[in-house]
C-alpha positions as a Markdown table, in Angstrom:
| # | Residue | x | y | z |
|---|---|---|---|---|
| 1 | Met | 53.0 | -75.3 | -143.9 |
| 2 | Leu | 55.4 | -76.6 | -141.2 |
| 3 | Glu | 55.6 | -73.1 | -139.6 |
| 4 | His | 51.8 | -73.3 | -139.1 |
| 5 | Gly | 51.7 | -77.1 | -138.6 |
| 6 | Ala | 49.7 | -77.1 | -135.3 |
| 7 | Arg | 47.1 | -74.8 | -136.7 |
| 8 | Leu | 46.9 | -76.8 | -139.8 |
| 9 | Trp | 46.5 | -80.1 | -137.7 |
| 10 | Arg | 43.7 | -78.4 | -135.6 |
| 11 | Trp | 41.9 | -77.4 | -138.9 |
| 12 | Leu | 42.1 | -80.9 | -140.3 |
| 13 | Gln | 40.9 | -82.5 | -137.0 |
| 14 | Asp | 38.0 | -80.0 | -137.2 |
| 15 | Gly | 37.1 | -81.1 | -140.7 |
| 16 | Ala | 38.9 | -78.5 | -142.7 |
| 17 | Ala | 38.0 | -78.1 | -146.4 |
| 18 | Pro | 39.7 | -80.4 | -149.1 |
| 19 | Leu | 43.3 | -79.8 | -149.9 |
| 20 | Arg | 44.3 | -79.8 | -153.6 |
| 21 | Val | 47.7 | -80.6 | -154.8 |
| 22 | Arg | 49.0 | -80.5 | -158.3 |
| 23 | Arg | 50.4 | -84.0 | -158.7 |
| 24 | Arg | 52.5 | -83.3 | -161.9 |
| 25 | Glu | 54.3 | -80.3 | -160.2 |
| 26 | Pro | 57.5 | -81.0 | -158.2 |
| 27 | Asp | 56.0 | -79.6 | -155.0 |
| 28 | Gly | 53.2 | -82.1 | -155.0 |
| 29 | Lys | 55.3 | -84.6 | -153.3 |
| 30 | Asp | 56.8 | -81.9 | -151.1 |
| 31 | Val | 53.3 | -81.0 | -149.9 |
| 32 | Glu | 52.3 | -84.5 | -149.3 |
| 33 | Ala | 55.5 | -85.2 | -147.3 |
| 34 | Thr | 54.9 | -82.0 | -145.3 |
| 35 | Leu | 51.4 | -83.1 | -144.4 |
| 36 | Ala | 52.7 | -86.3 | -143.2 |
| 37 | Thr | 55.4 | -84.5 | -141.1 |
| 38 | Ile | 52.6 | -82.3 | -139.6 |
| 39 | Ala | 50.5 | -85.5 | -138.8 |
| 40 | Gln | 53.6 | -87.0 | -137.1 |
| 41 | Gln | 54.7 | -83.9 | -135.2 |
| 42 | His | 51.2 | -82.6 | -134.2 |
| 43 | Gly | 49.1 | -85.7 | -134.1 |
| 44 | Gly | 51.6 | -88.0 | -132.6 |
| 45 | Leu | 51.5 | -90.4 | -135.5 |
| 46 | Gly | 54.2 | -92.7 | -136.6 |
| 47 | Glu | 55.3 | -92.7 | -140.2 |
| 48 | Glu | 53.2 | -95.5 | -141.5 |
| 49 | Ala | 50.1 | -94.0 | -139.5 |
| 50 | Ala | 50.6 | -90.8 | -141.0 |
| 51 | Gly | 50.5 | -92.3 | -144.5 |
| 52 | Glu | 47.4 | -94.0 | -143.6 |
| 53 | Tyr | 45.9 | -90.8 | -142.3 |
| 54 | Leu | 46.5 | -89.1 | -145.6 |
| 55 | Arg | 45.0 | -92.0 | -147.5 |
| 56 | Thr | 41.9 | -91.7 | -145.2 |
| 57 | Leu | 41.7 | -88.0 | -146.0 |
| 58 | Ala | 41.8 | -88.8 | -149.6 |
| 59 | Ala | 39.2 | -91.5 | -149.3 |
| 60 | Asp | 37.0 | -88.9 | -147.5 |
| 61 | Ala | 37.7 | -86.4 | -150.3 |
| 62 | Arg | 39.2 | -84.0 | -148.0 |
| 63 | Tyr | 42.7 | -84.4 | -149.5 |
| 64 | Val | 42.4 | -84.3 | -153.4 |
| 65 | Arg | 45.4 | -84.9 | -155.5 |
| 66 | Asp | 44.4 | -83.0 | -158.6 |
| 67 | Val | 46.0 | -82.0 | -161.8 |
| 68 | Tyr | 44.7 | -78.9 | -163.3 |
C-alpha cells in the first residue's frame, strides 16, 4: 500500500469504494496504520488529523472494519 500511497490517496479523495479490513487478523491494525501514514505523507495531515480522517471514512461507510 505504501508503495502506491500517492495513487491510493488520490483514489480516496475521488471517493474510492469502501475498504474492508479483517479486524481479527493481525494485519488489520497494520492496514489501518498504513492508511494513516498515507494520509500523513500524501495528504499532509498530522497524526491526529489522519486518525480523524479514518474515522470520517468509517462514518461515511468508505472504510469498513469487517470480520468475515
